[in-house]
C-alpha positions as CSV (number, residue, x, y, z in Angstrom):
1,X,11.3,11.4,12.9
2,X,9.8,12.6,10.4
3,X,6.2,13.7,10.1
4,X,3.3,15.3,8.6
5,X,0.4,15.0,6.5
6,X,-0.1,14.4,2.9
7,X,-2.7,15.2,0.4
8,X,-3.7,13.3,-2.6
9,X,-6.6,12.8,-4.8
10,X,-8.2,9.1,-4.3
11,X,-10.2,7.6,-7.2
12,X,-11.7,5.2,-5.0
13,X,-13.1,7.8,-2.4
14,X,-13.5,10.5,-5.6
15,X,-12.1,13.3,-3.8
16,X,-8.9,14.9,-2.0
17,X,-7.8,12.9,1.0
18,X,-5.6,13.7,3.8
19,X,-3.4,10.7,6.1
20,X,-1.1,11.5,8.2
21,X,2.6,9.8,8.5
22,X,5.7,9.4,11.0
23,X,8.7,8.2,9.2
24,X,11.5,6.7,11.4
25,X,14.2,8.0,8.8
26,X,16.5,10.3,11.3
27,X,17.2,8.9,14.3
28,X,21.1,8.7,15.3
29,X,22.6,5.5,16.7
30,X,22.8,7.3,20.1
31,X,18.9,6.5,20.4
32,X,18.4,3.2,18.7
33,X,21.2,1.5,19.8
34,X,20.7,-2.0,20.0
35,X,17.6,-2.0,19.5
36,X,17.3,-5.1,17.5
37,X,14.2,-3.7,15.1
38,X,16.9,-1.5,13.4
39,X,19.4,-4.3,12.0
40,X,16.5,-4.7,9.3
41,X,14.8,-2.3,6.6
42,X,11.8,-0.3,8.6
43,X,8.4,-1.8,8.0
44,X,5.3,-0.3,7.3
45,X,2.5,0.2,9.3
46,X,-1.4,1.0,8.1
47,X,-4.0,2.3,11.3
48,X,-7.5,3.1,10.3
49,X,-9.2,5.1,13.4
50,X,-12.7,4.1,15.2
51,X,-16.2,5.4,13.8
52,X,-16.4,9.2,14.1
53,X,-12.5,9.2,13.9
54,X,-10.1,10.5,11.2
55,X,-6.3,10.6,10.1
56,X,-5.0,12.4,13.2
57,X,-6.4,9.9,15.9
58,X,-3.3,7.4,16.1
59,X,-1.3,10.4,16.1
60,X,-2.6,12.9,18.7
61,X,-4.7,10.9,20.9
62,X,-2.2,7.3,20.2
63,X,0.9,6.5,20.3
64,X,1.9,6.4,16.5
65,X,5.6,8.3,17.2
66,X,6.0,5.6,20.1
67,X,5.7,2.8,17.7
68,X,8.1,4.3,14.4
69,X,11.5,4.7,17.3
70,X,10.4,1.8,19.5
71,X,9.8,-0.7,16.1
72,X,11.7,0.7,13.2
73,X,8.0,1.3,11.5
74,X,6.9,3.5,9.0
75,X,3.1,4.7,10.6
76,X,0.4,5.7,8.0
77,X,-2.8,6.7,9.5
78,X,-5.9,7.3,6.7
79,X,-9.5,8.6,6.8
80,X,-11.9,6.9,5.4
81,X,-15.0,8.2,7.1
82,X,-18.0,6.4,9.2
83,X,-17.8,3.3,6.2
84,X,-15.8,0.3,7.9
85,X,-13.6,0.6,5.4
86,X,-16.0,-1.6,2.7
87,X,-16.3,-0.7,-1.1
88,X,-20.0,1.0,-0.9
89,X,-22.5,-0.1,-4.0
90,X,-24.4,3.0,-2.4
91,X,-22.2,5.6,-3.6
92,X,-20.0,4.0,-5.6
93,X,-16.8,5.1,-3.4
94,X,-14.5,2.3,-2.4
95,X,-13.2,2.1,1.2
96,X,-12.0,-1.0,1.0
97,X,-10.0,-0.6,-1.9
98,X,-8.5,2.4,-0.8
99,X,-7.4,0.8,2.5
100,X,-6.1,-2.5,0.5
101,X,-4.7,-1.0,-2.3
102,X,-4.5,2.8,-3.3
103,X,-3.2,3.7,-0.3
104,X,-0.6,1.1,-0.3
105,X,0.4,2.0,-3.8
106,X,0.9,5.5,-3.1
107,X,2.5,5.4,0.0
108,X,5.3,2.8,-1.5
109,X,5.7,4.8,-4.7
110,X,5.8,8.2,-2.2
111,X,8.2,6.8,0.5
112,X,10.1,4.0,-1.4
113,X,9.0,1.5,0.6
114,X,9.0,-2.4,0.8
115,X,6.3,-3.9,-1.6
116,X,7.1,-7.3,0.2
117,X,3.8,-8.8,2.8
118,X,6.6,-9.4,5.7
119,X,6.9,-5.9,5.4
120,X,3.6,-4.2,5.9
121,X,1.2,-4.5,8.6
122,X,-2.6,-3.4,8.9
123,X,-4.6,-2.7,12.2
124,X,-7.0,-0.1,13.5
125,X,-9.4,0.3,16.2
126,X,-13.3,-0.4,17.3
127,X,-14.7,0.3,13.5
128,X,-10.9,-0.2,12.5
129,X,-10.5,-3.0,13.9
130,X,-13.0,-4.4,12.1
131,X,-12.2,-2.5,9.0
132,X,-8.1,-4.0,9.6
133,X,-9.2,-7.6,9.6
134,X,-11.9,-7.3,6.9
135,X,-8.8,-5.4,4.6
136,X,-6.4,-8.3,5.5
137,X,-8.5,-10.8,4.4
138,X,-9.7,-9.4,1.2
139,X,-6.4,-8.4,0.2
140,X,-3.8,-11.3,2.0
141,X,-1.1,-10.9,-0.6
142,X,-0.4,-7.4,0.5
143,X,-0.9,-7.5,4.5
144,X,1.8,-9.8,6.7
145,X,-0.3,-9.7,9.5
146,X,-3.3,-7.7,11.7
147,X,-3.8,-6.1,14.6
148,X,-7.4,-5.8,15.5
149,X,-8.6,-4.1,18.8
150,X,-11.8,-3.4,20.4
151,X,-12.9,-4.7,17.0
152,X,-16.4,-3.7,15.9
153,X,-17.7,-6.9,14.9
154,X,-21.3,-6.4,14.6
155,X,-22.1,-8.4,11.6
156,X,-24.2,-11.1,13.8
157,X,-25.9,-8.0,15.7
158,X,-27.2,-5.8,12.3
159,X,-27.9,-8.8,10.1
160,X,-32.1,-9.0,9.7
161,X,-32.3,-5.3,10.8
162,X,-35.4,-3.7,9.5
163,X,-37.0,-0.2,9.3
164,X,-37.5,1.5,12.4
165,X,-34.6,-0.6,14.2
166,X,-31.4,0.9,15.8
167,X,-29.1,-0.1,18.1
168,X,-26.5,2.8,20.1
169,X,-24.6,4.0,17.3
170,X,-26.9,4.1,14.3
171,X,-29.9,2.9,12.5
172,X,-30.7,0.8,9.9
173,X,-31.0,3.2,7.3
174,X,-27.2,3.8,7.9
175,X,-26.3,0.5,8.6
176,X,-28.7,-0.7,5.1
177,X,-26.0,2.2,3.2
178,X,-22.9,0.7,4.3
179,X,-23.1,-2.7,4.1
180,X,-26.2,-3.6,1.8
181,X,-28.7,-6.2,2.2
182,X,-28.9,-7.0,6.0
183,X,-31.4,-9.7,5.2
184,X,-27.9,-12.1,3.8
185,X,-25.4,-9.9,5.2
186,X,-23.6,-13.0,7.5
187,X,-23.5,-14.8,4.0
188,X,-21.6,-11.7,2.2
189,X,-18.4,-10.7,1.6
190,X,-18.9,-7.9,4.0
191,X,-18.7,-10.6,6.6
192,X,-15.1,-11.2,7.3
193,X,-15.7,-14.8,8.7
194,X,-16.8,-15.9,4.8
195,X,-13.9,-14.2,3.5
196,X,-11.9,-16.2,6.1
197,X,-13.3,-19.8,4.4
198,X,-13.0,-18.6,1.5
199,X,-9.3,-18.1,1.6
200,X,-9.2,-21.1,3.7
201,X,-11.0,-23.6,1.0
202,X,-8.8,-22.2,-1.7
203,X,-5.5,-22.6,-0.1
204,X,-4.6,-19.0,0.2
205,X,-1.8,-17.8,2.9
206,X,-3.8,-16.1,5.3
207,X,-2.0,-13.5,7.4
208,X,-1.7,-14.2,11.5
209,X,-4.1,-11.8,13.5
210,X,-3.9,-10.3,17.0
211,X,-6.9,-9.3,18.9
212,X,-7.6,-7.7,21.8
213,X,-10.6,-6.6,24.3
214,X,-10.9,-4.8,27.2
215,X,-12.9,-7.0,30.0
216,X,-15.4,-4.2,30.6
217,X,-15.6,-3.1,26.2
218,X,-19.4,-3.3,25.4
219,X,-17.9,-5.3,22.3
220,X,-16.3,-8.0,24.5
221,X,-19.2,-11.0,23.6
222,X,-19.0,-9.6,19.6
223,X,-15.3,-10.1,20.1
224,X,-15.7,-14.1,21.8
225,X,-17.5,-14.6,18.8
226,X,-14.9,-13.9,17.0
227,X,-12.2,-15.8,19.1
228,X,-14.3,-18.8,19.1
229,X,-14.7,-18.4,15.2
230,X,-10.8,-17.9,14.6
231,X,-10.3,-21.2,17.0
232,X,-12.9,-23.2,15.3
233,X,-11.3,-23.1,12.0
234,X,-7.8,-23.7,13.3
235,X,-6.3,-19.9,12.4
236,X,-2.9,-18.6,13.3
237,X,-4.3,-16.0,15.8
238,X,-3.5,-14.8,19.2
239,X,-6.2,-13.1,21.3
240,X,-5.6,-11.1,24.6
241,X,-7.8,-9.3,26.8
242,X,-7.3,-7.2,30.1
243,X,-8.8,-4.5,32.1
244,X,-10.4,-2.2,30.6
245,X,-12.9,-0.1,28.2
246,X,-13.4,1.3,24.8
247,X,-10.9,4.4,25.0
248,X,-7.0,4.8,24.4
249,X,-5.9,3.8,27.1
250,X,-6.3,0.0,26.5
251,X,-5.8,0.8,22.8
252,X,-2.4,2.6,23.4
253,X,-0.9,-0.3,25.9
254,X,-2.1,-3.3,23.3
255,X,-0.9,-1.6,19.8
256,X,2.4,-2.8,21.6
257,X,1.1,-5.9,22.7
258,X,0.0,-7.0,18.8
259,X,3.1,-5.0,17.4
260,X,5.5,-7.3,19.1
261,X,3.5,-10.8,18.4
262,X,3.1,-10.1,14.6
263,X,6.4,-8.9,14.1
264,X,7.6,-12.1,15.6
265,X,5.7,-13.9,13.0
266,X,6.8,-11.7,9.7
């Protein structure tokens, strides 16, 4: 296994950025044995961190190395700040373009990865779950599947926020800077539901979705709303829930469940 952290200049973020990687490139047959995932070339998985996190979360707290070994997947973990992986009009930084194109192009070139969508997956937790889902719908030609865990599907919560309003995470000013016009947020391209409907109307192929949420998670209600939306749209998605809160115990279990599900479709 090759692991490391690399820095490069991101035009999208207009600064030097770090990403962490795990490559399953040196396992002997003694270890891989009859693992069917090693009968094919390695795939790539881009994992997104949650609010206040960074590119090392899935390596230090999560199971990135287990994923690489068990599924023959090169895992890449990026940092994008508390920006919900959206292109930001207020700052000019394009975090959505970074997650959906720039980091993909850079790692494919640097590590000689497959450019096929069926070999390219994206996933994340909390804010990163929202980001993974939104990014996959923004770049459906790039990703063969998305894994969204305990996702921060908060669009309907912050729609119409006014000055002085806040929730347990942030205030009106933060959300306005990140998401833009909060009065019309539900109808904007910041809303994954809008992106999904546009893709469906155009007849474009939409990546399959795996989503999971803990029954005691504070984002449980928000995930039920997205679950209903996907069901109403007859989407190709799998929903799972189980006992758990918003923590690594839940995410480390269900990231593997998500990979098992998505890899069957790729």
